[in-house]
N, C-alpha and C positions, 0 to 999 in steps of 0.2 A: 229324246234321251233324258231330258230334264224331267218330263212327266213320269218316265219309267223309274228313275232313281227316287223321285219324291214318293211315289205310291208303293215302291218296293218296301219301304219302312213299315207301312201299314199292313202289307201282306205278311210280313214277318211277325209283327206284334199281334196280329189277329190270331196267329197260331200259338205263340209262346206265352202271352200274358194270361189267357184263361188257364193254361196248364200250370203255370207257376202259381197262379192265385189259388187254384184248387189244392195244389200241394201244400200251400201255406195255411190252408184251413178255411178259405172263403167258401160260402155256399153258392148255389147256382143263382139265387136272386142277387147277391152282391156282385157276382161276376157279370151278370146281365146289366146291372146298373153301371158298372165300370165300363163295359164295352159300349153300351148304349150312349154314354156321355159324349163319345166322339162325334157321332152324327147329330145328336141333339144340339150340341154346341155349334156345330157347323151350320145347322138350320138357323139358329138364332143370330149368328154373326154375318150371314149373307148380306142383309141390308146394310150393315155398317161397312162391310168390305166394299160394296158398290159405292157408298158415299166416299170412302177413302180413295177409290180409283178415280172418281170424278174430280177429287180435289188435288191429288198428288200425281196421278198418272200410273200406268201399269209398271213401268220400269222401276220407279222408286219404291212402290209397294212390294214388288217382287224381292228387292234387296232386303227390306225389313222382314218379310215373312220367312225368307230362307234362314235368316239369323235366328228367328224364333223357332223354326223347325229344327235346326241343328242343336240349339240349346235344349229343346225338349227331349230329343233323342239321347243326348248326353245325360240328362237327369234320369232317364230310365236305367242307365248303367249305374249311376251313383246311388239312387234311392231304391227302397224295397217296395213290397206289395202294398203297404199302407198308403203310398202316394199315387198308386196307379190311377185311381179315379180322377184326381186333379190333373195328372199328366195327360190322360186321354182327352180330357176336356181342352187342355192347352193344345194338344195335337189337332183337335177339331177346329180350333181358332185358325191355326196355320193352314189347314186344308180349305176352310171357307175362303180365305184370301187367295190361296193358290188357284183354286178352280175358277174363281171369278176373274183373277188376273190373266190367266192363260186364255180363257175364252174371250175376254175383252181384247187382249192382244191380237188374237187370231182375227177377230172381226175388224179391228182397226187396220191391221197390216195387209190383209189379203183382199184382192178384188172380189166382187160379188160372185163371179163364176168359179172362183177357187175356194170360197168360204166353206161350203159344205164339205169338200174334201179335207180341208184343214181341220175342221171340227171333228170329222170322222177319224182322222189319223190321231188326233189328240186323245179321244176317248179310247181308241184302240190301244195306244201305248199305256194308258192307265190300267188296262187289263193284262198286259203282257207279263207283269211281275207274278201273276197268279200261275204262270207256267212253271217257274223254277223256284221261286222263293219259298212256297209251302214245304217242299221236300227238304230244302236246306234248313228251314226252321225246325222241322221235325227231327232232323239229324242232330241239330244243336241241343234240342231238348232231351232226346234219348241218350246222348252222350254226356249230359249234365255238364256241358262245357261253358263255364262263365267267360273264359278267355275268348272263345269263338263268338259268343254273343256280344262281348265288348268290341271286338274287332269289326263285326258286322255293323254295329250301331255307329262306331266311329267313321267307317267308310260311308255309310248312308247319310251321315251328318255332313261330312266334308265335301263329298263329290257334288251334290246339288249346289253348294255354295260356289265351288270353283266354276261350274258350268253356268249357273244362274246369273252371275255377275257379268257374264259376257253375252247373255242371250239378247237377241234382236227384238226388243219390245219398244213400243212407242212411249215417249215421255209424257204424253197427254192423250186424252180421248177426244174424239170429234163430237160425240153426243153430249149435249148439255144436261139432259134429263137423267137424274140419278134414281136408282131403285132404293128409296128410303123406307124406313120403318113406317112412317106416316102414310106413305103411298100404299104400302102393303095392307095396313089395317083398314084404310078407307076402301080398298078394292076387294076386301073379303066378301062384300055384298055382291060383287060380280060373279062369285061362284054360284050363287043361288039363281042368278038371272041367266046364266049360260049353262045349258045342259051339257054341251061338249066338255067344258072345263070341269064341271061337277063330276061327271061320270069318269073322265080321265083321271082326275085327282083321287077319287075313291078307289079306282082300280089300282092306281100306282101306290096308294097307301097300303092296301091289302097285300099287293105283290111284294113291295119292298119290306114289309114286316116279315114275310116269309124268307126273303133273301137275308135280312138281318139276323133272324133266328138261326138260319143255317150257318152263316159266317161265324156267329158267336159260339154256338154249342156243338157244331160238328166235330171239332178236334176233341173236345171232352168226351163226347158220345163214343167215338171210335176208339179212343185210348182206353176208356172204361170197359169196353166189350172185347177189345183185342181182335175183332173179326176182320177189320179192314184198316187201311192206312189213310189217314186224313190228308197226308201230303199227296199221295197218289190220286185220291178222289178230287182234290182241288186242282191238281194239274190237268186231269182229264177234263174237268169242267172248264178250266181256263182255255184249253185247246179248242174245245167245242165253241166257246164264245168267240174266239178269234177267227176260226174257220167260218162260222156263221156270219160274222161281220163282213168278211170278204166275199163269200160265195153268194149269200142271200141279200146283200145290201140293196140290189136292184128290185127285190121283191117288196120292199117297204114302199107303200103308196107315196108318191112325191107330187101329187096334184091336190092334196087336201081332202081326198076322199076317205071315207071310213069303211074299213073292211071288217065286218062283224066276225066272220068265221076265222080270219087270221088271228084276231085278238082272242077269240074263244079257244082256238087251237094252242096259242101260247100259254094261256092260263091253265088249260088242261095239261100241258106239258109240265108246268110248274107243280100242279097237283100230283101228277104221277111221280115226279121227282121226290117230293117229300113223303108220299105214301110208301115208296120203296124204302126210304130211309127208316120209316117207322117199323119196317119188317126186317131190319138189319140182322137180328139173331137168326131168323129163318132163312134169309136169302144167302148169307155168307158173301163170297166174292162177287156174286151177281149184283150186289148193291151198287157196284160201279156204274150200272146202267142208269142209276139215279143221276149221276153226274152229267150224263148226256142230255137227259130230259131237262134238268135244271139249267144247264149251260145254254140250251136252245132258248128257253124262256128269258134267261138273263141277258142274252145277246140282243134280242130283238124287241122286247117289250118297251123299254125306255125310249130307244130311238124312234120306234113307230109312233108312240104317243106324242113325243116331242115334235116330230115332223108334222103330224096331223094338227096339233094346236098352233104351230107357227103359221098355218094357213087360215084357220077358222077364227082365231081371236081377232078382235078389232085392232086396227093398226095403232090407234091413239093410246091404247092401254096395254098393248101386247107385252111390253117389257115387264110391267108390274105383274100381270096375270101369269106370265110364264114363270116368274119368280115364285108365285104361290104354288104353282104346280111342282116346281123343283123342291119347294119346302115340304110338300106332301111325301116326296121320296125320302128326304132326310128324316122326317118325323116317323115314317113307317119303319125305316131301317133301325132307328134308335129304339122304337117300341118292340122290335123283334128281339132285342136284348133285354129290355126292361120288363115287359109283360110276360114274355115267354120264359124268362128266368124264374118268375114266381110259379109258373105252371110246372116247370121241371122240378122245382123244389117240393111242390105239393103232390106231384104224381111221378112222372118218369119222362125220359127223353122220347120214348116211343109215343107216348100220349101227346107230347108237345108237337111232334112232327105230324101226327094225325090232325091236330087242330090247325096246323099250317095248311094241310091239304084242304080242310074245310074252308079256310079263308080264300084259297085260290078258286075253289068251286063256287063260293059265294060271289066272287068278282066275275067269274064266267057267266053265272046266271044273270047278274046285273047287266052285263054287256048284251046278252040275248034279249032281256026284257026291254031294254031301251034301244033295240035295233032300229026301229023306224025313226025315232027322233035323231039318232046319231047319223043315219044314212040320208036324212031329209035333203041335205044340200049337195049330195054326191053328183047328181046329174048337172046341176048348174056349174059346179066347180070343174067338172070334166069338160063341159062346153067351153068355159073360159080358157082352160089349159090347152085345149086343142086349137 
């Protein structure tokens, strides 16, 4: 419930802020910068968040970050569009600490046999807001209701505070090793020495750039054309994500093996999703098929890569190297707003989504080219697992 309430705020703001900003006269590049600041700040602050967890423990950090989160949401109510860039960055700070704190708490509190299920449920509840919040946010925007926006922000600021101060989190962590900025910088050379980490990070960078561009510009695109509803689209996509997480969770390789055609299929699904979006004016309501393809890729791509790397990375540096992989997701998502905003401003939304298609295809080609290197250890890992 805490994860649901925390990420519900971002689901609402992802819809409302771009629409408000465009109405206030901001161009697409400025909107992309504002929305991209969220994940970019999250990426930069992950190392510091891990340091604070090691020093003060998950429970104390959670209390601080929820105060910051509540204060940030209240500032969205008080101030206007000119402050949104800095407020999105501040929201990214709270999110960096929240995600690290929740995952550290799950790892510390649950036994090994329950850990995977706990992490899976956490990631699931971060996606549940996408089922209901987008439609609510669209209604608030279409009705031009500042009162409804204020009430929603007040509720999403207060409820996590009430729940979070009573959440069962450890007061300290068992692990002594922290994920520090120095560790991350020294370990960047590990990317070039490890083909699995390099390919996984590049694939995640390209894919998350596509996801970030879709999240940032889809509401503006659909409102400008009037052909389809962004709220309905995101609800369908969220429903597909949740169903796939439940129904197909056992299809994700859990023995450290690399499935080239599964990865290629997910990337092809992402490419089909954005290509359909680029044809919005032609397809009309059929564009909702794009939500199905995009939701399928969004549901399985990240957990598949994360599970694979958790097996193949060396144990002595796994924590730091996984942090680098997670940063590739954050960086790609922020670039989806920053870089694609410039493309939209100089061309069109349709062109931008076609470029997103090319990014997914490029990642798919990369996966196929490096098939032999990535599958090299499959037989040995399968033998160990059996």
